N, C-alpha and C positions, 0 to 999 in steps of 0.2 A: 635199813628197815625192810622187812619182807612185805610183799604185796598184800598178804593176808592181814597183817597188822594194819596197814593203811586202810583196808576195807573195813576192819572193825572200828577204827577210829571214825571214819566217815559215817558209819551207821550210828555210832553213839551220838555224834553231833546232830544228825538228822533227828533222832529221837528226842534230843534235848530241845531242839527248836519246836518240835510238835508239842512237847510238854509245856513250854513257855506260852505258846499260842493258846493252848487249851486252858491254862490257868487264867490268861487274860480274858478269854471268852467267858469263863465261869465268873470272874470278878465283874465283868460288864453285866451279866445276868443278875448277879446279886445286887449291884448298885441300882439297876433299873427296877427290880422287884421291890426293894426297900424304900427307894427315894424318888421313884418316878422316872420319867424318860430323860434321856441325855440329849445333848444337841445332835442335829442331824449330820452336821459336818464331821467326817471322820477325824480331822485334825483336832476339832474341839473335843471329840470323845477322848482323845489321847490326854487332853488337859484335865479331864474330869476327875478330880482327886477326891473331893468331899463336898457333900451338899450343905445347905444351910440347915442346921439342926436346932430345934427349939428356939429359933430366932426369926421365924418367918411371919409372925403376926405384926402388922403395921397399923398405926393409928395416927390421925392428924394431931400435931403438937403445936404448930405455930403457923401464922400467915405473915408474910412480908409484903408490904406495899411500897414500891418505889415510884415516886412521881416522875413525870416527864414534862417537857414543855417548859413554861415559865416557872413551875414549881418543882423543878427537877432535883433540888436540894433536899426535899422532903423524903425521908426514908423511915418507916415505922414497922414495928413488929407487934403482932397480937398473939398472946399465948392462949391456946385453947385448953382451958382447965375445966374441971367438973363444975366449978362455981360459975364460970362463964356460960357453959351450956345450960345450967339450971336457971340462971338469970334471965336468959332470953327464950327458954323453953325450946331449945334446939334439939332435944332428944326425941321429938315427936316426928312420926313418919309422914306427916302431911307435907309433902314435898312442894305443893303449889305455893307455900309461903316462903320456901327456902331456895329453891333452885330456879334459875332462869336461863336455861341453856338453849332452848328452842323456841323462844317467843317469836311471834310474827311481827309484822310491821306495826300493828296496832297495839302491841304490848300485851297481847293475850298469851295464855299459856295452855299447854296440853293438859287435858284431864288427868289428874293423878292416877286414875284407874287404868289409863292407857300407857303409863310409864313402865319402864322395864322393871321386872320383879325385884332387882337389887335395890332400886329406890323405893318402890312401893312398900316394902316391908321394913325399911330401916332409914333413919336419918343419916345423911352423909357426914354429919358432925360426930357420930359415935360409931360409924362403920369401922370394921377391922378387916384387914386384907392379908391374905396368906400369899407368900411368895416362894418360888423355888429358884435356887441359884447353885452355882458351882465355883470351885476355886480354879481360876484360869489365868492365863497371861494376857497382859495388855501393854502395848508399846506406847510410851509417852515420855514427855521431857523429863529428865533427871531433876531439874529445878522448876518447881511448879508453885513457888511462893507468889501470891497475887502481885506484890510489888515488882518482882522480877518479870513476871509475865506481861504486866501492863506497860512496863518500861520497854520491853521487847516490841510490843505492838505499836507503841508510840514512835520507836525508832524506825520500824518498818513503814509506818505511814509517812514519815517525813523523808525517808531515804529512797523509797521506791523498791520495786521488785528486783531490779538488777543488783542493788546493794545487799538486799536481804538474801539473795541466792549465794552470796559469798560467806554468809555466817554459817558456821558449823555448830549446831546444838548437840548437846549430849542426850542420848536416849536410853531409857531402861525398859527392859521386858519384866515388868513388875507382876508378882503374883497377887491377885486380889479376888474378892468375891464379885461375880458377874451374874446378871440376871439369866435365867434359863429361857431363852426366847423360843424354845420349842415346847414349852409347858403351857397349855391352854389357860389354866387358872392364873398363871403369872401374867400372861398378856391381857387377859380380861380384867384383872385387878389393876394393872397399870393404866388401862383405858379408863377405868372408873375413877382412878385418881385424877386423870387428866380432865375428866368431866366435872369432878368435884371443884376443880379450880374455878369454875363458873359460878359457884354458889354465892348467892347474896350474902354480904357480910354486914352486921350491925356497926355502923360508923361510930357509935357512941361507946364502943368497948374500950377497955383499958389498953390503948395503943401506946407502946414505948418507943421513944425516939432512939434510933440506932445509928443516926448520922452524926456528923461533927457538931459540936455544941453551938457553933455560930448559925446553924440552920433553924434554930428555934427563935420564936418571937421576932421574926423579921416581917418586913412589909410583904404584900401579896406578890410583888414582882420578884422578891428575893427568897421566897420559900415559906410563905404563910401556911399555917395549918388550921386556918379557920374553916368556915362552912364551905362544903364542896371540894375539899382537899383530895378526895378519893376519885374525882371525876376523870382522871387520866393516870397513865402510868402502867407499870408491870406489877403483877401480882404473883407471888410464889407460895404454894402450900407445902408445908414441910411435914413429912410423915417419917416416923422412926419405928424401929422394932423395940422390944421390951427392954433391952440392955443398951439401946442407942448406938450399937455397933454399925448399923447401916441407916443411912438417911436418904429419903427419896424426895427430890424437889420437883414438884409438879407446877409447871408454868402455865398461867392462863393464856388462852388463845383470843382470837378476834371477837369483840363484841360488835356486831354489825347488823342493825335492823334492816338495812338495805341490801344485805347480802344473805340470802337464805341459808347458806352453808355455815354461817358463823353463829355465835351465841346471840341471845336476844336482849342482853342488858343494855340499859341506856347509858351506863357509865363507860368511860374510856374509848367511845366510838371514834371521836375525831382523831385522837393520837394513834389509835390502832390503825386507822386508815392511812395516816401519814407514813407510819413505819412499814406497813404492808407494801405501800407504793414505792418506798425507798429501798427496801430489801429485795423485792421481786420484780421490779421493772428494769428495763435496760438503761434508762436514763431519766431519773426523777419523775417517772410517770408521764413522759412526753410521748403521748400516743398520737396526738394530732394537735393542730393549732388551737383546737377548741378546748383542750384540756389545761387545767391549772396545775403547774408543776409543783413538786414538793421541795425542790432545790433549784439552784441557778447554775447547774452544770451543763445544760444544753447549749451547744454552740451554733449548730446549723443542721441542715437536713442529715439525719443519721450520723451525726458526729457529736461526741460528748467528751467532756473533760474528766478523765479517769481519776486524776489527783483530787479533783473537787469531790467526786463521788466518795472516794475513800475517806475524806475528812468529814463528809456529811454523815456517813454511817457511824463514825466514831465520836460524834459530838456528845457532850455530857448530857444533853436533854433527849438523846435517842435511847431506844429500848435496849440496844446491845450493851451500852455502858451501864444501864440500869441493871441488867441481868448480872453483869460482872460484880456490881456492888452487892446485889442480893447473895450471890455465892460467897463473897468475901465474909459477909456477916453470918451466913449459915456456918461456914467452917470455923469462925471465931467461936461460935456457940458449941460446935461439935468438932473439935480439932483432930480427934483421933478416929473419926468415923469414916467408913467408905460411903461415898456419895454417888447415887444414881440420879439421872434426870429424865423427866418425861414431859409430855405436853401434847396438845392437839392444835392443828392449824398453825397460826402465827406462834403460839407457844411451843409447837413441835419444832419449828424452825429455829427458835431461840434456844430450845434445849439442845438441838444438834450443834449449834454454833458454840454454846457453852461447853458441851462435851468435847468438841474438837479443840477448844482453847486449852482446857486443863486436863485432857486425857480421861474424861469421865465416861463411864457406860451410859449410854443414852438410848431409850426406847421411845419412839415417837409415833404419832398417829396422824395421817393425812397431811403431812408436812408439804408445803410448796417447795419447789426446787431451791435448795440452799447452797449449792456448789458455787454460784456466782458470788454470793455474799462472802462465803468462805475465802475465796481468792481475793476479793476486794479488801477484806480485813487483814489479809496476810496472816491468817491463822496457822500456827505451826502444824505441819504434817510430816511425819517421819518418812524418810526415803525408803522406797521398796518395801512398803508395808504388806506383809503376807495377808491374805483374806482371813485366816483364822485369828489374826490379832486385831482385826477391825472391831471397834467397840461402839459403833453407832448403827442402830437398826431402825429404818423408817418403814413402818407398817402402813399399808394403804390398800385400796381396791380400784379396780379398772373403771368403775362407774363414777368416780370422782374426778371432775375435770381439773380441779386445782392440783391434786396430787399427781395426776398424769400429765400436767402441763399443757392442757388443751383449752383452758378458759381464757382465751385471748381473742383478739379480733373485735372489730367494731360492733358486731351484733351479739357478742358473747354476754352471758349474764353478768360476768365480772365487770366488763367494760361499761355495761349499762348502769351498774351500781357505782361506777367510778373507781374501780380497782384495776390497776394495770398488773395483772399476774402473768408475767411474760417469761418466767423461768420454768424449766422442766427437769434440770439436772440436779441430782442428789449427791451429797457427800456421804460416804459410808455405804452400808448395804441396804437394799430395798427388798421388802417382804410383801409381795403383792397377792392378794386374793382376787382371782379372776372371775368375779361375779357376773360379768357380761356373758362370757361363754359357758360358765357352769350353771347359771340361774336365769339367764336371759334378761338381765337388768339393762336399762337404758341409761346412758350418760346423762346425769342431771346434777345441778349444783346442790340440790337438796341432799344428795347422798354424801356430801361432805361433812354433814353434822356428825358430832361424836355420838349422839344419841342413836343415829342410824348405824354407825359402826358397831357399837356394842349390841344393839338389839337385833340387827339383821344380818350382820357379817360374822362377827366373832362367834356367835351362837350357832351359825349355820354350818360351820366346818368342824369336823371331828379333830383336826389337827391344825397347828399354826402354819402359816404360809412359809414356804422355803425362802430363806434370805440369801441373796446373791449380790455380788459386786455388779453394779450396773454397767452396761456397755458404754464405750467412750461417747461423750455427749458434750455439746457446745451450745451455750446460750447466746442469743443476741448476735448471731453470726453476721448479720447484715449491717451492723453498727461499726463505726470507726471511732475507737477510744483513743484519745490524745493523752499521752503521758509525758513526764519530763524527759524521758529518753526516747521519745517517739521518733526522732529524726535519725536514729542510728541506721546506717546503711549495712549491706552485707559484709563489707570489709571492715566494719567497726568504726569507720570515720563518721564524725558528726557532719551531717549534711547542711547544718546551719552554720558551720564554721566558715569564716571568710575564705574564699578561694583566691588564688593568685590570678591576677587579671589576664585574660586570654589575649593573644596576639591579634592585631587587626586581620580581618578576613577579606579576601577579594575573590571575585568570580573568575574562575579559570576557563569555563566553557559554558556557552549559552545556547539555548535553542533558537530556532528561526524566528520565534515571536518574542525573544528577549528574556525568557525565564532562565535563571541560572541553574545549570545541571551539575556543576562541580564547584566547590568552594576550596580555598586554600589559604595559607597564612600569607599576609602581605609583608614579607621580609624585604624591605627596600634595599638592605645591604647585600642581599643575594641576587638582586636583579642586575643583570648585565646591561651596561649602557653602550 
């Protein structure tokens, strides 16, 4: 082939590359113009195939309440129908009788006139939310049936991390509808859904039992549904779009009158506090000898039984197991739907744990560090997960000490209120609004409120925070956690295994005042006579 022909072929290839890139740029402009912004991450932009069309409007359809503690067998569903809304006049915008997300310690509420405009003009029971999404890839387990997943978690808990590391799970890169976390309206509406999870619920509604038949008509100790049955447990609000192809599960956060950053409801406070201290403390909320621990895993100074902690987190009457049951019932009701999860505070951490368990897209707000609980529960994590396949996004800001992991120490507001919030590491991506440097905010626990996040943070920025994989992080570095294989040495031998008896020792050389300077084996057979 002549040199001129090679030159012509090279020129043609170059122009073809230029043409392909130009067409890609024109397609990007077309998609952005017609369907809104695409994700910031260039790798995510490559995945952006199609937006959600005519399916973006979501409305609340159901509420699940799963008890914990002594009534942990109680699991009920309330369907939010037009008849239910009319019966209790829930379509009125008078929020003071409906929402209790920011009550103070005396049970008082903010003036409705000072509430955010989204609430002041419309009741949360009839609100509709528009969402933006895209078709993208998500790496998750190939087998995600709840029975399989829970059996895997049970095996991991009983066998320990060493045996779990030997298991090879099958992973798929599935194509699914993911939330567009760079769209302001989407993030705002997910935050509003998280806030609506704090809405007061009429207990006398037509609640349907969705648990096993034996949980009904039992004594109080075995799961009674009598007066006060809603005073503890996990609550999930279920939103769907018009054709129910997408379901959004919003998990209620901490109700804590003693904790200014939480909700103000009087219900669920005790169990919320127990689960907060179990999930986000180093060892059962053992901060000092003056604290009452939430489990019996503490052994001695800065020493804790890791196996005990893992069993406590997975107990049937704890929130994590309750969230798994809620998800199981939601998917039974919507077996073919894509499921997203969201939440605020404790609800945010539970949403992140649920998202990690089943490979669900999760968008959370002001979540405490959840990486420690993720490891203790042995949640499945794919090996070498690329950042663009990460499906958990934690939104927060720098003036919230709980989200930033600084609400600890004897004098902190959390400790004064009896909360041991000792974790700061997150699983997934973190999306941080730097309100301290951008707007001069001071770090304060009040800034943890979802009301503050919506009213003063999300509305203050023209674009959403950039989401990044956090830097390497390690919680509870000064604690010693004892596990079943804790005695393994560097050579892999068990240091607790009986050793062969050593030969008798004798002093070979002493100092002038009698101290032995050199020891040797006392082999009488080798000693010359």
